[in-house]
N, C-alpha and C positions, 0 to 999 in steps of 0.2 A: 504493500500500500504506500510505497515511498512517493509515488507521483501525486497521491491525494494529500500529501503534506502541504501542497500549495494552498489548500483551503483553510489551513489553520489560522491564517490572518483574519479570515471571515468569521470563523468560529470565535476567535477572541473579540471581534467587533460586536457580535451578538451574544456574548457569553451569558448575560443576565437572563435574556429570554430563554436561552437553551437550558440554563439551570432551573428556572421556574418550570419549564416544560418537562424536564426530567423528574422533578419533585412531584409534579401533577401526575405523571405517568406511574410513578411508584405508588402514589395514593390510590389511583384508579385500580391498579392490580391488587392492592391490599384489600380493598372493599370487595373485589371479585372473589377473593379467597374465603369470604364469609359463608357463601352458599353451601359448599359441600358438607362442612361440619354441622350446619343446622339441618340439612337434609338427613344426616345420620341421627341427629337428635329427634327429628320428627318420626323416623322409623322406630327409634327407641321408645318413644311415647306410645306408638301404636302397639309395639310388642308388650309394653307394660300394661296397656289397657286390655289386650287380649289375654294376658296372664292374670287379669283382675288385680293388678298391683296398684292401679289408680282408678278413680271413678271417671265416668264419662264427662262430667263437668270439668274436672281437673285436666283431663286429656284434651278437651276442646279448647280450654283456656291456653294450655301450653302450645297446642298446634297453631292457634291464631297468633300467639306471641312470636313463635318461630317463623311463621310465614310472613308476618309483618317485618321482622328483622331482615329476612331474605329480600323482600320487595324493596325495603329502604336501602339496603346495601347495593342492590342492582341499580336503583335510581341514582344513588351517589356515584357509583362506578361509571354509569353512563354520562353523568354530568361532568365528571373529571376527565373522562375520555374526550368529550367535546372540547373542554378547555385545552387538553393536550394537543389536539389537532390545531387549535387556534394559535398555539405558541410555536411548536416545533415545525409544523408544515409551513406556517407563515415565514419562519426564519429561512427555510429552504428557498422560498420565493425571493426573499431579499438577497440571498446568496446568488441565486440565478441571475437576478437583476445586476448585481455588482460584477459578477463574472462576465456576463455578456458585455457590459460597458468596458471592462478591463480589456477584453479581447478586441472589441471594436476600436477602442482608443489605440491599442498597440498596432492594429492593422493600419490605422491612419498614419502612424509614425514610421512604419516600415518603408524602406526606400522603393523607388520605382522598379529596381531590378528584381525585388521580391515578387512583384506581380507578374513579371515576365517568366518566372520560373515556377509559379504555383497557379493552379487552375481555380477559376472563380467558384466552381461547384464545390471544390474541396474546402475553400475558405468558408463558404456558406454553411456547409455541413458541420464544420467544427464549432461554429458560433450558434448553431441551432440544435441539431441532433445530439452532438457530443455534450453540450452544456446541459441539455435536458437529462441525459443519463447521469451526469454529475449531480444534478439537483435531486434525483431519486436517492442518491447516497446521502446527501446533506440534510434530507428531511425524513421521508418515509423509512429509510433504512435505520436512521438513528431512533426514530420513534418506535418502530417494531422491534428493533434490537433491544431497547431499554425495556419494553414490555416482556420480551423473552427472558432477558437477564433477571428482571425482578421476579418473574414467576419461578424461575429455576432457583434463585437464591432463597426465596421465601417458602416455596412449596416443597422442595425436596427435603430440607431439614424437618419441616412440619410432618411430612409423611413418615420419616424415620423415627420421629419422636412417638408417633401414634402406633405404628406397627412396623418395626424394623424388617421383619422377615418378608412381609408382603411388599414393602417398599423395595427391598433388594431385588426380588424377582421381577417386580413391575418395571424397574429401571434398567434391568439387564440389557434390553435391546438398544439402549441409547448409545453406548460406546460403539456398537456395530454401525449404527447410523452415522456417527461422527466420522468414522474411517471412510465410509462410502461417500459422504459429502466431500471430504478432502480430495478423494480420488476424482470425483466427478467435477469438482471446482477447477481442477487443473485443465481438464478438457474444455470446460466452459470458457476459461480465459483465452485459450487459443482460438476457439471458434468465434467468440465475441469480437476479437481483433479482426478476424476476416470479415465479419458482417459490417463492422464500422468502416473499414477501408472500402468495402464494396459500396456502401451508401454514399461515400464521397464520389466514387466513380459514377454512380447513377445520377447524383446531383449535377455533376459536370456535364454528363451526356444530355440531360434534360435542358440545362441552361444554354448550352451551345446549340442544341436543336431549335429551341424557341427563338433564340437571338438570330439564328441564321435561317429562319423559316422561308424568307423570300428567296434566298439562294437555292434552298432545297426544292422549292416549287418551280423555280426557273429552270433547273436542271432535271426536273421530274425524278427526283431521288427518293420520293416517298416510299416506294417498295423496299429499297435498300435500307433506309432509315428504320422502317418497321421491322425488318429482319434483325437489325442491330438491337432494337429495343426488345424484341422477343428473346434474343440471345442473352441480353442483360437480365431480363426478367427471369429467365430460366436459371441463370447463374445465381441470382439473388434468392430464388426459391430454394435452390439446392443448399446454399450456405445457411439460410434461415432454418431450413428443415433439419440440417445437421445440428444446429444449435438447439432447436426445439426438441429433437429426439433425446438429447442429453438432459435438458430441463425436465422432460416428461418422466424421468426416473424418480424425481423427488416425491411426488404425491403417492404413487403406488408403493414406494418403499415406506413412506410415512404411514400409510394405511395398514400395510402389512405388519410393521413393527408395533404400532399402537394396538392392533388386533391381538398380536402375541402378548403384549403387556396386559390387555384386558383378560385374556385367557388365564394368564398367571395369577392375576388378582382374584378371579372367580375361583380358580382351583385351589390355590394356596389359602385364600381367605376361607373358603368352604371347609377345607381340612382343619384349619385352626379353630373355626367355629364349632365344628363337631367335637374337637378335642378340648373345647372349653378354654382355648388360649385367647380368644377375643370374645367379648361379652355380647355383642349385638351384630345382627346381619347388617345394620346400618353402617358399620365400619366398611363392609365390602362395597356397599353403594357409594359411600364417601370416597373410597379409593378409585372406584370406576370413574367417578366425576373428576377426581384429581388427574387420573391418567388421560382422560379426554380433554381436560383443560390444557394438558401438555401437547395435545394434537396440533393446535395452531402454532405454538412456539416451535415445535419440532419441524413443522412444514415451513415456517418462516425462516428457519436456519438455512434451508435450501434456497429459498427466495432471496434472502439477504446475501448469501454467497454469490448468487447470480448477479444481483444488483451491484455489489461491491466490485466484482470482476469487471462488469461492464463499465462502471464508473472509473475504475483504474485505467482501463484501455482508453476511454474517452479523454480523461484528464491528461494522460500521456500524450495523446495527439494534440491536445490544446497546448500543453507545455512546450511541445516541439516548436510552435510558432512564438509563444511568449518568451522563449529563451533566445530567439533570434534578435540580435541587436541591429538597429537600423544602420545601414552603411553610411548614411548622412547624419552626423552628430552635430548638435547645437553646442558650440563651444563658448557661447556668451550668454549670460543670464540677464544682462542689461540691454535696454533698447538701443539700437544703433540707427539713427536717422540716415536715410539714403538721399543724396542730392542728384545722382544720376550719371556720374562719370564711370565709364566702363573701359577697362584695359585688359586685353589679352596679350600675354607675354610668352611667346614660344609654347603655346598650349598644344599638348598632344592628348588624345583620348582613345582608349580601346574599350569597347563594350564588354563588360565582364561576362555576360551570358553567352555571347557568340565568339568573342575574341577578335571581332572585326576592328581594325584600326580606322576610326572615322575621321580623326584630325591629326595633322602632322605639322608641328612648328607654326601654328597660326598666331599671328601678332597683328593687332590693330588697337586703335584708341578712339573712343567716342566721348566728346565733351558733353556736359549737361545741356539738354535742349537740342542736341543735334539728332539728325536722322541718318541711319545707316541702312542701306539695302544690300542684301546678300543674294547673289545670283549663282547659278550653276546647274549642272545636270543632276538628274535623280541619283541619289546615293553619294553626292559629293561632300556631304557633311553639314549642309545648311541648317537643318533642324537640330543637329547635335549642339551647335553653338547656342541656340535658344534654350536647350535643356540644361546647359552648363551655367548659364547666367543666374537662374534662381536656385542653383545647387540641387537639381534633381539627380545629378551625378556629380562626383568630384573628379577633377582632372587626373589623368594618368601621369602627365609630366607638364612642366611649365607652371604658370601661375595666372589666375584671374584676380584682378583687383577692382573693387568698387569704391569710388572716391579715394583712390590710392591706398586702400587697405585690402589685404588678402581677403577674398570672399569668405574663407573659412573662419575668419575672426569676427564676422558680422553675426548679430543675432538673427537666427534663421527666420523667425517670425517677422521681424522688422524688414528683412530683405524681401520676403515673399509678399508682405503687405504693400510694399512699394512697387509691385509689379502687376500689370494687367496683361494677361496672356490670352491669345486666341490661338488654340492649337490647329494643326493641319486638319485633323479629324474632329470637327466640331461636335462636342458632346453636350446634349441637353437632357435634363432630367424629366421623369414622368410626372410633370406638374404643369401648372398654368404657364403661359408665355410670360405673364407678368412676373411670376415668382422666379422663372428662369433668368430673366434680366436682373431682377432684384438680388440674385445670388451674388452679384458684384458689389452691392451696397444694401445691407440689411434693412436700413431705415429709409430707403428711397421712396419718394411719393410717386403716385401714378403719373403726375405731370412730368417729373424727372425721367421716368421710364419712357414716356412718349417722346420726350425731347431726344434722348439718345437713340431711340428707334428710328426717328426721322433722320438723324445723322448717319445711321447705318442703312438708310434707304429701305427699311422693312416695315415702316409704320403703315403704309398703304395696304400691304399684304395682310398685315395683322387685322386691320379694321375691316378687311374683306371677309374675314371669318365670321360666322354667325354669332359667336360669343366673344369676338374681339380678343382682348388681352386675357380674358378668362378661359380661353381655349386650352383644354388639357391635352398635352402632347402624349403620344405613345412612347414606348420604351426607346430610349436614346434619340428622342425627337423624331420618330419615324413619320409622324403626321406631316412634317414639313419637307419641302424639297431640299436638295443639297445646298442651293444658294441661299434659301431662307434660313436654314440652320446656321450657315456661316455668318449671315448678317445679324441674327439674334445673338450669336456668340460675340460678335464685334460690339453690339450694344451693351452686352454684359461687361465687357472690358472697359468701355467708355464711361459707364456710370460709376465705376470704381474711382475714376479720376486719379490714377496712380502717377508715380514719378517716372516710371519706365514702362513703355509699351513694347510688347513682343508679339508681332503678327507673323504667324507661320503659314505662308501661302494660303491666306484666309479668303482670297477672292477668286480662287480657281474655278468656282462653280457659278460665277455671275458673268453676265455679258459685259462687253467692253464699255457700253454707255453707263451701266450701273457702276462698274468699277471706277470709272473716272469721277462720277459723282461722289462715291464713297471716299476715294483718295483725296478729293478736294475738301470734304468734311473732316477727314482725319488730319489733314494738314492744319486746319484751324484748331481742332481739338487738342492736337499735340504740341501746340505752341508752348515752348518752355519745357517740354517733356522730352526725355531721351527715348527715341523710337528705333526699334530694330525690325526691319521688314524682310522676311524671306519670300522670294517670289520667283516665278518663271517668266514674268512679263517685264519688259523694259519700262512700261508706264509707271511702275512703282519706284523706279530709280531716277526718273528725270529730275524730280525736285529734291532728291536726297542730297544731304551735305556730303556723304561719302558712300562709295559703292565698292564692294569687293566681289570678286568672282572666284569661286572655289572649283577645284577639280581634283578628285581623288584625295580629298581632305587637306589640300594645300591651296594657298592663295596664289592665283596665277595672274590676277590683275587687281589693281586698287587705284582709286581716284574718284573724281566726280563724273557726272554724265558727260560733260564737254571733253574732259581729259581722256576718258576712255573711248569716246567716239573718234578721237583723233588718232587712236592707236589701232593697228591691225590686231585682230584677236577675237576671242569668243564674244565679247560685249558688242563689238561693231557688227559681227555677223548676225547676232541675235536681233539687233536693232533693225538691220536691213530686212531680215526675214519677216519680222512681225509688222514692220511698216508696209511691206508688200502685201501681207495677208489682210491688213486693215483696208488698204486701197482697193483690193480686189473684192 
């Protein structure tokens, strides 16, 4: 159970409620123990009446008294059982809440490379299914475990005090059951691990299928996907059945062993009664009730074992991610305001997941308020530069400085708060358009949202929807066209009003006329702001203060529009080609 030690901090946090819950559990079980002894007394009264040792009136009076005690004890036991669930089970929900928040918070702090090497379905399964399994350990397992322990601690000594010989024979099957449980538990642990890993694979398959449904339909891949789903379902059934078959041994074994105990009680008790070693048949009835009171605890031992094994497996899977430290560490606890000067000094970068060298000895400098346009062929390293500025990755060699300070020395939150980024693949959330734009500024008014939407030339499109800005988008913004998604994403960056703008080929899906309108608006909005634009179009570079051209991760040309146009090379060829396309 070493992996479950991670939960100790939560147990310490809620220790008072747990202690109260445990005390209530003990109280509820103690009241439950009242019934068997008074059942024996009731049978004793009946025996005395039949033997004419007491009158009918006395017998009735004693029977009513004992029955009243049994009913009262049952009511009190039920009341304390209710309180028990209201304390211990509630604590398990609090722990579930805290653990999910801890996992989710850690997910957000992990670096971009983590998400390139781990599947979304697996991440989702660990924060949902695995946390649920852990909750079962933190609540129900503790509650039923305490019930079982209390009954064993209180009941077994009581049985030996009243009738040692009957108790010895009645409890003989329990050690056998303990050995069987230990053996079965080892198998459960292995099979539970397989089931949990499979559930992650299943979640990943479902998530990828539903996210890529348009591609599946376009390529008529439904039959193949159905076959894969059937194969996964069959695999899941096999693994779950393997686990269920082992779990299925618990109750038959429990019934068998409890039955053997009852036979021992009846036989040994009957022999002792005939020999005069016990005074009343009520003792035999009392012990049958005791043995059957142990039925649920004995069954629970198996269930508890299964729950703990599953929780151990799940917590181990959770801990695997919680133990992963983010590649990008925040080395400053104080705020570091950003003015906007950016310097790349012989920067080299190799992607850790693929080993691809994206940048080689890249050097340039942008003063606060200047605009830099980066051009180059696909795969030349343009987007990598934009990922390095907000420290989504750390450089492999060289140095990046912001305001003449190494970027690693800046407070990470301050750095990213100063940046408004529009990624190449515009990502929108399944929310209203208004809230998607407001993502850039939490307290933005609707007027402010409309203003930036106009600057991004998307206001007219939005107003054309039946619900306007209250239109709820599908997953990843599927409701909108590619160009509309890009423009909403631009509006989201504009409303943030950052110190640094990063635009990653964010106008590729719009027509030339719309692009020119947006670029004109961006020029006004970015006055006094440092702006870096990655593009395939010369139009983005014409008014830029600086332009660099990348090829295979190296800068092959640098200057402004006029300077580069005067040189033979990639920039001039691109300008002539795009000018010809525009005129045609």
